[in-house]
N, C-alpha and C positions, 0 to 999 in steps of 0.2 A: 644682221651679222654678215651673211654671205649673200651678196646681191647678184653675182655672176659666177655660176659654177660650171666648170667643164668636166664632163665625164668621158674618160678615154675608154673606148670599146675595142675588143678584139674577138668577141664571140665566145670567150671562155666563161665558165661558171663564175669565176671570180669577177669578171667584168660585169656580169649580170648582178652580182652582189653590189658592185660599185654603183650601178644604176639605182638600186634600192636605197642605198645609203645616201647617195647624192640627191635623189628626189626627196627623201625624208628631210634632209638639211634644207633644201630649197623650200619645201612646204613650211617648215618651222620659221624660216626667216623671210618668207615672201620673195624669195630670190628666183632668178631665171636660170634655166638649165640649157646647156648646149652639149649634145652628143658629138664627139669627134671620133671617127673611125677612118683609119688609113688602110685601105685594102691592100693585101699582099698575097702572093702566090701561096705562102705557107698557111695563112689563115683561111684563104679560099679553099685550099685542099682539105682543111679540117671541116669547114662548113659543107662543101660540096661532097666530101667523103661520106657524109651522113646519108647521101642519096644512094640507093641501091645501084650497083653496077659501076660506080666510080671508084677507081683504084688509085688513091692518093699517092701511094708509094711509087708507082711507076708512070704516072701521067701528070704532066704539069698543066694546070688549068689555063684556059685561054683568057684573054683580056675580058671577054664577055662573061665568062664564068667567075672571074675575080670580081667584076663589078656586081654581078648578081648575088654573089656570096656576101659582098659588102652591104648590099641593100638588105639581105636577110638578117645580118647582124643588127643593122639599124632598126628594122621592123620588129625584131624580138625585143630590143630595148624600148621601143615605143609602146609595145604591149605592156611591158612591166610598168612603165611610167603611167600609162592609162589606169592600170590596176591601183596605182598609188595616188591617183588624182593629181598627178604632176602635170600641170597644164602649160601650154605655150612653149613646149620644148623645141629648140632649134637644132638643126642638123648641119654638120660640116663633114664632108667626105672627100678630102683632098688626096692627091697622089704624092708620094715621096716617103721620106723617113718619118716614122710615127712620132718620135720624140720631138723632132724639129717642127713638124706640122702642128702638134698639140701646143707646144710652147709659143709658136708664132700666132696661133689663133687666140691663145690666152692673152697675149700682149695686145692683139688687135681689138678684142672686145672688153679689155680691162677686167679680166677674170680675177676674182679674189680667192678662188679655190679650184684646185684640180684634183679630181678623184680618179684613182686608177687601182687596178689589182696589182699586187706585188709581183706575182708570177702569172703570166698569161699562157699563150700557146707556144711561144718560141723559146723554150727552155734551153735547147742546144745552142741556138745562135747567140743567146745572151751570154753564154760562157766565153764566147770569142769576142763579141762586140760590146758587151755590157747591156744590161736590160734597159728597155724603154723607160720603165719607172725610175730606175736609178738615175738616168740622165735627166728626166723631168724633175725629180726631187733635188738634184744638184744645181740645175740651171734656172728653175722657175723663179719669177719675181713675185710670186704670190704663195699663199699657203698650199701645201700638198697633203693629201690623205691617201696612204697606200694601204690597201686591204689585203688580208690573208685569208 
């Protein structure tokens, strides 16, 4: 059914749920999974903010911290995938706009499903710019599954 599944990650609890659901679907259909995470200062501040002594409200993370936080998001998703026996997961961690990068990678690999959380970490910015998931659902050339 679904041979190429992209799971969009941002480190939120709902994106971890997307990993579980996407891996379950891949396991049922013998499909492949690709995790796509586009690190940004906002998500890095959330991930790095969990470390004692980091004050996300007053300090903008460095590029190194953003990349380290991005890797932490990927590593957490890989742990969930391993627990679910979801093997052969591929990783894509580009720079840029999350919706644009997820859609471009979906086209590149011929994805037939994109799984995302409906609301991730960037609630305030989505009020101004529109959410990543809304843009993906509107522009994707394949099926989309948005989780709550």
